[in-house]
KERO-762854 format. One record per residue (C-alpha): residue number from 0; residue in three letters; chain; x, y, z. Coordinates in nm, 4 decimals. Layout:
BEGIN
<site num="NUM" residu="ala" chaine="A" X="X" Y="Y" Z="Z"/>
...
This chain:
BEGIN
<site num="0" residu="met" chaine="A" X="0.7299" Y="7.8390" Z="-5.9396"/>
<site num="1" residu="gly" chaine="A" X="0.5183" Y="7.5568" Z="-5.8477"/>
<site num="2" residu="ser" chaine="A" X="0.4538" Y="7.1550" Z="-5.8603"/>
<site num="3" residu="thr" chaine="A" X="0.1651" Y="7.0391" Z="-6.0743"/>
<site num="4" residu="phe" chaine="A" X="0.0313" Y="6.6538" Z="-6.0839"/>
<site num="5" residu="thr" chaine="A" X="-0.2615" Y="6.5566" Z="-6.3165"/>
<site num="6" residu="ala" chaine="A" X="-0.4209" Y="6.2159" Z="-6.2784"/>
<site num="7" residu="tyr" chaine="A" X="-0.4966" Y="6.0184" Z="-6.6263"/>
<site num="8" residu="arg" chaine="A" X="-0.6573" Y="5.7605" Z="-6.5596"/>
<site num="9" residu="ala" chaine="A" X="-0.7539" Y="5.5065" Z="-6.8647"/>
<site num="10" residu="lys" chaine="A" X="-1.1717" Y="5.4391" Z="-6.8406"/>
<site num="11" residu="gly" chaine="A" X="-1.2605" Y="5.1281" Z="-6.6549"/>
<site num="12" residu="ser" chaine="A" X="-0.9520" Y="5.1449" Z="-6.4147"/>
<site num="13" residu="thr" chaine="A" X="-1.0373" Y="5.1155" Z="-6.0529"/>
<site num="14" residu="met" chaine="A" X="-0.9156" Y="5.3119" Z="-5.7577"/>
<site num="15" residu="thr" chaine="A" X="-0.9057" Y="5.2383" Z="-5.3650"/>
<site num="16" residu="ser" chaine="A" X="-0.5440" Y="5.4043" Z="-5.2184"/>
<site num="17" residu="ala" chaine="A" X="-0.2288" Y="5.4574" Z="-5.3372"/>
<site num="18" residu="lys" chaine="A" X="-0.0681" Y="5.1612" Z="-5.2044"/>
<site num="19" residu="thr" chaine="A" X="-0.2847" Y="4.9517" Z="-5.1934"/>
<site num="20" residu="met" chaine="A" X="-0.4625" Y="4.9983" Z="-5.5420"/>
<site num="21" residu="ser" chaine="A" X="-0.5303" Y="4.6593" Z="-5.7621"/>
<site num="22" residu="arg" chaine="A" X="-0.4294" Y="4.7214" Z="-6.0656"/>
<site num="23" residu="glu" chaine="A" X="-0.5547" Y="4.5857" Z="-6.4443"/>
<site num="24" residu="lys" chaine="A" X="-0.2827" Y="4.7926" Z="-6.6181"/>
<site num="25" residu="pro" chaine="A" X="0.0472" Y="4.9260" Z="-6.5569"/>
<site num="26" residu="leu" chaine="A" X="0.0863" Y="5.2830" Z="-6.3568"/>
<site num="27" residu="ile" chaine="A" X="0.3496" Y="5.5328" Z="-6.5450"/>
<site num="28" residu="leu" chaine="A" X="0.4783" Y="5.8050" Z="-6.3496"/>
<site num="29" residu="leu" chaine="A" X="0.5338" Y="6.0246" Z="-6.6570"/>
<site num="30" residu="val" chaine="A" X="0.8078" Y="6.3069" Z="-6.4870"/>
<site num="31" residu="asp" chaine="A" X="0.8979" Y="6.6265" Z="-6.7956"/>
<site num="32" residu="asp" chaine="A" X="0.8608" Y="7.0295" Z="-6.7030"/>
<site num="33" residu="tyr" chaine="A" X="0.7153" Y="7.0703" Z="-7.0836"/>
<site num="34" residu="pro" chaine="A" X="0.3820" Y="7.1136" Z="-7.0736"/>
<site num="35" residu="asp" chaine="A" X="0.3232" Y="6.9999" Z="-7.3911"/>
<site num="36" residu="thr" chaine="A" X="0.5670" Y="6.6943" Z="-7.4133"/>
<site num="37" residu="val" chaine="A" X="0.3683" Y="6.5622" Z="-7.0772"/>
<site num="38" residu="glu" chaine="A" X="-0.0198" Y="6.6069" Z="-7.2002"/>
<site num="39" residu="leu" chaine="A" X="0.0626" Y="6.4606" Z="-7.5606"/>
<site num="40" residu="thr" chaine="A" X="0.2863" Y="6.1747" Z="-7.4167"/>
<site num="41" residu="ala" chaine="A" X="0.0623" Y="6.0898" Z="-7.1208"/>
<site num="42" residu="asp" chaine="A" X="-0.2774" Y="6.1526" Z="-7.3742"/>
<site num="43" residu="tyr" chaine="A" X="-0.0478" Y="5.8754" Z="-7.6101"/>
<site num="44" residu="leu" chaine="A" X="0.0033" Y="5.6395" Z="-7.3066"/>
<site num="45" residu="gln" chaine="A" X="-0.3688" Y="5.6519" Z="-7.2066"/>
<site num="46" residu="phe" chaine="A" X="-0.4551" Y="5.5930" Z="-7.5743"/>
<site num="47" residu="arg" chaine="A" X="-0.2476" Y="5.2689" Z="-7.5520"/>
<site num="48" residu="gly" chaine="A" X="-0.3958" Y="5.1568" Z="-7.2287"/>
<site num="49" residu="phe" chaine="A" X="-0.1754" Y="5.2301" Z="-6.9676"/>
<site num="50" residu="asp" chaine="A" X="-0.2612" Y="5.4733" Z="-6.6781"/>
<site num="51" residu="val" chaine="A" X="-0.0830" Y="5.7494" Z="-6.6337"/>
<site num="52" residu="ile" chaine="A" X="0.0149" Y="6.0205" Z="-6.3891"/>
<site num="53" residu="thr" chaine="A" X="0.2192" Y="6.2810" Z="-6.4186"/>
<site num="54" residu="ala" chaine="A" X="0.4767" Y="6.5620" Z="-6.2378"/>
<site num="55" residu="thr" chaine="A" X="0.6718" Y="6.8164" Z="-6.4247"/>
<site num="56" residu="asp" chaine="A" X="0.9317" Y="6.8419" Z="-6.1438"/>
<site num="57" residu="gly" chaine="A" X="1.2034" Y="6.5741" Z="-5.9526"/>
<site num="58" residu="gly" chaine="A" X="1.0589" Y="6.6911" Z="-5.5983"/>
<site num="59" residu="thr" chaine="A" X="0.6948" Y="6.5996" Z="-5.6460"/>
<site num="60" residu="ala" chaine="A" X="0.8148" Y="6.3169" Z="-5.8685"/>
<site num="61" residu="leu" chaine="A" X="0.9824" Y="6.2041" Z="-5.5232"/>
<site num="62" residu="glu" chaine="A" X="0.6638" Y="6.2395" Z="-5.3692"/>
<site num="63" residu="leu" chaine="A" X="0.4419" Y="6.0792" Z="-5.6025"/>
<site num="64" residu="ala" chaine="A" X="0.6837" Y="5.7320" Z="-5.5887"/>
<site num="65" residu="ala" chaine="A" X="0.6723" Y="5.7073" Z="-5.2676"/>
<site num="66" residu="ser" chaine="A" X="0.2917" Y="5.7811" Z="-5.2404"/>
<site num="67" residu="glu" chaine="A" X="0.1217" Y="5.5803" Z="-5.5653"/>
<site num="68" residu="leu" chaine="A" X="0.4128" Y="5.3938" Z="-5.6135"/>
<site num="69" residu="pro" chaine="A" X="0.3957" Y="5.3144" Z="-5.9938"/>
<site num="70" residu="asp" chaine="A" X="0.5135" Y="5.0369" Z="-6.1848"/>
<site num="71" residu="leu" chaine="A" X="0.7412" Y="5.2406" Z="-6.4345"/>
<site num="72" residu="met" chaine="A" X="0.8700" Y="5.6415" Z="-6.4179"/>
<site num="73" residu="leu" chaine="A" X="0.9194" Y="5.7708" Z="-6.7317"/>
<site num="74" residu="leu" chaine="A" X="1.1552" Y="6.0591" Z="-6.6427"/>
<site num="75" residu="asp" chaine="A" X="1.3175" Y="6.3331" Z="-6.7952"/>
<site num="76" residu="leu" chaine="A" X="1.7179" Y="6.4074" Z="-6.7160"/>
<site num="77" residu="ser" chaine="A" X="1.6855" Y="6.7789" Z="-6.6955"/>
<site num="78" residu="leu" chaine="A" X="1.4184" Y="6.8488" Z="-6.4149"/>
<site num="79" residu="pro" chaine="A" X="1.3910" Y="7.1213" Z="-6.1863"/>
<site num="80" residu="val" chaine="A" X="1.3809" Y="7.1261" Z="-5.8038"/>
<site num="81" residu="val" chaine="A" X="1.5550" Y="6.7776" Z="-5.8690"/>
<site num="82" residu="glu" chaine="A" X="1.7140" Y="6.6776" Z="-6.1361"/>
<site num="83" residu="gly" chaine="A" X="1.6678" Y="6.3142" Z="-6.3261"/>
<site num="84" residu="leu" chaine="A" X="1.9534" Y="6.1176" Z="-6.2502"/>
<site num="85" residu="glu" chaine="A" X="1.9279" Y="6.2237" Z="-5.8612"/>
<site num="86" residu="val" chaine="A" X="1.5796" Y="6.1200" Z="-5.8877"/>
<site num="87" residu="val" chaine="A" X="1.6666" Y="5.8118" Z="-6.0004"/>
<site num="88" residu="arg" chaine="A" X="1.9383" Y="5.7018" Z="-5.7547"/>
<site num="89" residu="arg" chaine="A" X="1.6586" Y="5.8003" Z="-5.4430"/>
<site num="90" residu="val" chaine="A" X="1.3672" Y="5.6179" Z="-5.5928"/>
<site num="91" residu="lys" chaine="A" X="1.6544" Y="5.3094" Z="-5.6453"/>
<site num="92" residu="arg" chaine="A" X="1.8014" Y="5.3709" Z="-5.2585"/>
<site num="93" residu="ala" chaine="A" X="1.4491" Y="5.3888" Z="-5.1067"/>
<site num="94" residu="ala" chaine="A" X="1.2980" Y="5.0516" Z="-4.9794"/>
<site num="95" residu="ala" chaine="A" X="0.9729" Y="5.0951" Z="-5.0225"/>
<site num="96" residu="thr" chaine="A" X="1.0503" Y="5.2633" Z="-5.4562"/>
<site num="97" residu="ser" chaine="A" X="1.3663" Y="5.0140" Z="-5.5176"/>
<site num="98" residu="lys" chaine="A" X="1.1333" Y="4.8286" Z="-5.7564"/>
<site num="99" residu="ile" chaine="A" X="1.0053" Y="5.1141" Z="-5.9286"/>
<site num="100" residu="arg" chaine="A" X="1.1137" Y="5.0753" Z="-6.2691"/>
<site num="101" residu="val" chaine="A" X="1.2344" Y="5.3507" Z="-6.4492"/>
<site num="102" residu="ile" chaine="A" X="1.3120" Y="5.4850" Z="-6.7850"/>
<site num="103" residu="ala" chaine="A" X="1.5158" Y="5.7850" Z="-6.8914"/>
<site num="104" residu="phe" chaine="A" X="1.3198" Y="6.0202" Z="-7.1509"/>
<site num="105" residu="thr" chaine="A" X="1.5856" Y="6.3034" Z="-7.2234"/>
<site num="106" residu="ala" chaine="A" X="1.6922" Y="6.4898" Z="-7.5658"/>
<site num="107" residu="his" chaine="A" X="2.0254" Y="6.4113" Z="-7.4961"/>
<site num="108" residu="ala" chaine="A" X="2.0946" Y="6.0925" Z="-7.6750"/>
<site num="109" residu="his" chaine="A" X="2.4257" Y="6.0827" Z="-7.6545"/>
<site num="110" residu="glu" chaine="A" X="2.5238" Y="5.7390" Z="-7.5535"/>
<site num="111" residu="ser" chaine="A" X="2.7502" Y="5.8877" Z="-7.2536"/>
<site num="112" residu="lys" chaine="A" X="2.4304" Y="5.9974" Z="-7.0853"/>
<site num="113" residu="ala" chaine="A" X="2.2771" Y="5.6640" Z="-7.1419"/>
<site num="114" residu="ala" chaine="A" X="2.5817" Y="5.4890" Z="-6.9946"/>
<site num="115" residu="glu" chaine="A" X="2.4845" Y="5.7289" Z="-6.6817"/>
<site num="116" residu="ala" chaine="A" X="2.1692" Y="5.7137" Z="-6.6674"/>
<site num="117" residu="arg" chaine="A" X="2.2954" Y="5.3620" Z="-6.6581"/>
<site num="118" residu="ala" chaine="A" X="2.4528" Y="5.4014" Z="-6.4044"/>
<site num="119" residu="ala" chaine="A" X="2.2274" Y="5.6007" Z="-6.1709"/>
<site num="120" residu="gly" chaine="A" X="2.0051" Y="5.3120" Z="-6.2257"/>
<site num="121" residu="cys" chaine="A" X="1.7848" Y="5.3610" Z="-6.4964"/>
<site num="122" residu="asp" chaine="A" X="1.6383" Y="4.9882" Z="-6.6181"/>
<site num="123" residu="gly" chaine="A" X="1.5233" Y="5.1619" Z="-7.0147"/>
<site num="124" residu="phe" chaine="A" X="1.6239" Y="5.4870" Z="-7.2373"/>
<site num="125" residu="ile" chaine="A" X="1.4412" Y="5.6865" Z="-7.4678"/>
<site num="126" residu="ala" chaine="A" X="1.5725" Y="5.9647" Z="-7.7185"/>
<site num="127" residu="lys" chaine="A" X="1.3507" Y="6.2772" Z="-7.7413"/>
<site num="128" residu="pro" chaine="A" X="1.1697" Y="6.3273" Z="-7.9617"/>
<site num="129" residu="ala" chaine="A" X="1.0510" Y="5.9708" Z="-7.9671"/>
<site num="130" residu="val" chaine="A" X="0.8381" Y="5.7472" Z="-8.1999"/>
<site num="131" residu="pro" chaine="A" X="0.5287" Y="5.6820" Z="-8.0062"/>
<site num="132" residu="pro" chaine="A" X="0.4914" Y="5.3181" Z="-8.1147"/>
<site num="133" residu="asp" chaine="A" X="0.9185" Y="5.2593" Z="-8.0111"/>
<site num="134" residu="met" chaine="A" X="0.8579" Y="5.4221" Z="-7.7124"/>
<site num="135" residu="val" chaine="A" X="0.5548" Y="5.1555" Z="-7.5601"/>
<site num="136" residu="arg" chaine="A" X="0.7514" Y="4.9133" Z="-7.7138"/>
<site num="137" residu="glu" chaine="A" X="1.0809" Y="5.0381" Z="-7.4836"/>
<site num="138" residu="ile" chaine="A" X="0.8512" Y="5.0416" Z="-7.1965"/>
<site num="139" residu="gln" chaine="A" X="0.6337" Y="4.7240" Z="-7.2821"/>
<site num="140" residu="arg" chaine="A" X="1.0762" Y="4.5514" Z="-7.2002"/>
<site num="141" residu="val" chaine="A" X="1.1429" Y="4.7264" Z="-6.9664"/>
<site num="142" residu="leu" chaine="A" X="0.7971" Y="4.6078" Z="-6.7314"/>
<site num="143" residu="gly" chaine="A" X="0.8254" Y="4.2583" Z="-6.9013"/>
<site num="144" residu="leu" chaine="A" X="0.4961" Y="4.3098" Z="-7.1029"/>
<site num="145" residu="pro" chaine="A" X="0.4534" Y="4.1097" Z="-7.4578"/>
<site num="146" residu="val" chaine="A" X="0.5593" Y="4.3212" Z="-7.6739"/>
<site num="147" residu="asp" chaine="A" X="0.2325" Y="4.4302" Z="-7.9135"/>
<site num="148" residu="pro" chaine="A" X="0.3191" Y="4.4072" Z="-8.3055"/>
<site num="149" residu="ile" chaine="A" X="0.1191" Y="4.7528" Z="-8.2898"/>
<site num="150" residu="ala" chaine="A" X="0.4862" Y="4.8778" Z="-8.1625"/>
<site num="151" residu="ala" chaine="A" X="0.6658" Y="4.6317" Z="-8.2845"/>
<site num="152" residu="pro" chaine="A" X="0.9486" Y="4.7249" Z="-8.5347"/>
<site num="153" residu="val" chaine="A" X="0.9110" Y="4.6689" Z="-8.9179"/>
<site num="154" residu="gly" chaine="A" X="1.0915" Y="4.3990" Z="-9.0575"/>
<site num="155" residu="lys" chaine="A" X="1.1977" Y="4.2907" Z="-8.7286"/>
<site num="156" residu="ser" chaine="A" X="1.1607" Y="4.0034" Z="-8.5422"/>
<site num="157" residu="leu" chaine="A" X="0.9249" Y="3.9726" Z="-8.1669"/>
<site num="158" residu="his" chaine="A" X="1.1675" Y="3.7694" Z="-8.0074"/>
């Protein structure tokens, strides 16, 4: 089974070379082996103003992390080729990619899985199926961006 790579670029984004591009918007590497999840999540993130590139397996994710140096990786933990936790470990171990923020994006919503993801180096954890505004809020938090009021949960403080 071959790897898939798709780029979703928000309108108005500019791209020079992968390592020297000046970004107006954060670049997210979305990694999931389920095509519908990739398409729907990438479309929503693009709609919310992020640039998105995608991979459908851990091997391609590692290649794109090294070549594109995304600001954040939204990573499924159950992946073919290289499993998600090993992807996190390798990304965080390599000097060139160690600053990439990683959010585990998984249907394994057990606290033990969240602890395992944190131990591997994940900066955040989102259980699937995710509520889209909550997903954006977690991405903003991990990237240190101001929380968008639309993405904030109803009745909770933004501070």
